[in-house]
N, C-alpha and C positions, 0 to 999 in steps of 0.2 A: 650769743652775741658775736662771738669770734667768727663762727662759720658763715653767718648771714651778712654781717656788716664789715668783717675784716679788721677787727680791732681786738686786742687782748690787753689785759691789765688786772687791776684789783684795787682794793680800798687804799686810799692815800693814808699815810701815817699822820699822827697828830703833829709831828715836827714839820712835815711837808705843808700841812694846812696852816700852821703857825707862821712859817716862813713867808707865806703868801697873804698873811693877815686875813685868812678865811675863818670866820667864826660860825659858819653854818653847820649843817649836819654832815652826813657822809659825802664822800666824793669818790669817783672812779678814776684812778690814775691810769692813763693809757701807757702801756709799756711797749707796744708794737702795733704797727699798722701795715696791713698787707698791701703791697703795690697793686694798683689797679682796682682795689676794692671800693665799695661805696664810701667807707670812711675816708680812704685816701683821696678819692676824687672830690670829696666834700671839704677837704682841707684839715682834717683832724691829724694831729702830729703826736708822736711819742712825747710824753711829759705833760700833755694836756690833762687837766682835771675836770671831768664832767661833773657838774653840780646839779643839773636838772635835765629832765626829758619831758618835752611838751609842758614846761613850766611846773612839773611835779618834781620835788626834790628827790635826790637819791636816798632811799630809805637806809637808816642805820641798823635796824633790826633785820636779821636774815638778809644780809647785804646782797649776796649773789641772787637769791630767789627774788628779792624785791626789785633788783635791777632788771632781771629777766622779765618780770611782770610789766615793767614800764615799756619794754620793747615787744612784748608778747603779741599784742593785737595787730599783727600785720595783715590779717585777713581783710582789714578795712581798706588796705591799699592807700594809706595816708602817709605823708611825709612825717619825719620825726624832727622836732626842733630841739636842738641841744644848746644848753647854756654851759659854757666851760670857762675855766681860768687858764690863761696862757701867760705865765709869769704873773704879773700883777694886773693884767688886762682881762676884762670880761669880754668874751666873744660869743656870738650867736651863730650857729652853724645849722644848716638844714640838710638832713639826709633825704635823698629822693624817695618818693613813694615806691614801695615794693610790696609784693604779696607773697606770703608764705602759704603753702598749701595747708589747709586747716585740719 
């Protein structure tokens, strides 16, 4: 995810989710965004909590593998629709269509 989209992070803690009144499953907390990356150009900011990709929730089991699977099928060249929490506000951000060589 970091190399292709320009975002790094990891699972949000229970305390972080509680502070935002998020009672869903896992979330990906963005810790850094690479300047000029797809994530940066799309408006993703450090501190954002990604809660879904293409309306599929971030999986709690095998967090990193599950998250990678949500982003994996880039050979279809389709945009990725992210649902995220920024503070207490739900945001919808679209990452442009890209293709990874399969």
